[in-house]
C-alpha angles and dihedrals in degrees: 000000000000122000126181114194126197092322120189122183143150148148119272109315093344115096113207106170122049119192095321116183128181141139140210118206124215112279092010133127109216125178135209115203132182145123125285110289095022091120102256098133090040089059092051090049091054092049090051095048094247092116123034115228124239091218141343131053145261119216129192115194087345094305121117111244096165113148096358116149114273092243090058092048091052089050089053090057109268119122129176127211099204129219109264093031095247096211125172095259098198093050124082124253090254092051092050091051093049089050087064089064095051093125095049124093107186104094094189091056091046091053090048092052091045089057089049091053090049089052090052092047112027090178089066091054091051092050100032094127093048120104111258093228091065095056127107118254092260093049090049090053090051089051093048092051091045091051089052091050091051088068085065095228127186090210122036119198111204116194114200102339095183102040111140095346131134117244093248091055091046089055090055092049094046091051090051091050090053091051091049090050091051087060088064101262120145116226135195108197121198107197142163093197097080095186090057092045093051092047090056104034134068097200128037139196124195113211117200125171091345096308135096102250098176138007139173143094111339089232088066097039090053090066098039108121092224092052093043092053101041104031110019098040093229 
């Protein structure tokens, strides 16, 4: 579904990504792991058209979408849930969720998907008239994911699902991600908590110093000595 080929990117004179290649199949959860500064968020920004690449290409369903405007990429079915949530703090939960559907016209379908998001995250239903800026970190992450889902993407890019969250909240979010995946959505999960990433994903990529150092089924990566030592603390 998604294919990244030999991608190079950076900011100013600083090159971050160096010939990165990866793919996400239809109906697959893939994960990209790596330390801070490895280039994970940079890669997502290139895929979404936020950052132009220096070289390489991004393909969706075999068609080159490299460097297209973000709005076009969203329309093609790719939505990013960014690190840090980036909600509209003065708007309510419901308003934030509806903002995710800004490109959609069918109000009946929007209402249907809003109900689905509330089923995934009952806390959001209970607090739907509360300002997003007053929510806990876990509730904000639920809202950010819900807003991404309201765009009705075919491919969801999740940047740092677990950052700063308590284990009980992370369990709720992980369960919701599995339910979303069961609906047929493809997901690329960027995650520092490698145990969480490997529990959710089928395929993994290890990004180090802007390059893909390892890749393969997460069942194999989990027992790789390099991954065990650097990322799993074993």
